[in-house]
N, C-alpha and C positions, 0 to 999 in steps of 0.2 A: 374652727378651721387653721392651720397651721401659722397662718400670715399673722390672725390676731394675738396668737400667743409669743409670736416671736417680737410682733410690734408691742407689747406689753412687756417684756423684758427688755428690750430697748429702751424705752421711753423709763423704765426703773432705774436701768444701771447708770444710762448715759443722761439722765434728765430732760428728757425730750416732751415734745407736746405732740402727741398719738396723730394728728394731719400731719406732721412735718417728715412723718414716716412712711415711704411708699416703697413698692417693689423694686423702683428705679434708685432708690437710696443707695451713695457709697457710705459705705460704713465709718472707713477713714477721712473722706473727702469730706463729705455732707454733711458729717456728724462730730468730724474734727475727732474720731477715736485713736488714743496712742496704742501702742503695742498690748499694755496691761490691760488695759480695757476690752482689747480683743480676746485675753485669754480668759479673762472675768465672763465675758459674753459666751463664750466656746464654750467653757463649764459649767454655767445656768442652761443653757440650751442643753449639754449632754444629761443632764440631771433630769431635767422639764421632760424631755422626748425619751431618755434611757438608751440613748446611741451613743457611739465613741466617733469622735473626728478625728482623723490620725493627721499628725501637722503638713504632710503633703496634699492632702484634701484642703486644709487651713488656708494654705498660700492661693487656691484657686476661687476662694469666696470672698466677694469683693461687695457686691450688692445684697441688700435684703432679699430681692429675689433669689439669689444664688442659696442664702442660705435656706429659703423657705424651699425650693425645688431639693436639696441635699435632703434635707429630712423626710420630705414627702416618697422621697424616693426609698428611704430606709427604714420607714415605719409603717 
C-alpha cells in the first residue's frame, strides 16, 4: 500500500517513529521539515513510485494524506 511506503520513506529521512506518521500529519508543522527536507522527500518519492511531481503540485501537498492521494492518482 502507498501509505506504508510513504511512511517508511518519511521515517527514514526525517528520523521519525512510525506511529507518529498518520494520514493527517502535516509534513512541515508536525515533523518540522524544512524546504530541503521537502525537496529530498519529493525526490525519494519520485524515484520510489516512478512519478514526477511538478513544483506547482508540491505547493499543494501539506499532509501525508495529500502525498498518498497524489501518488495513488498517478500510479
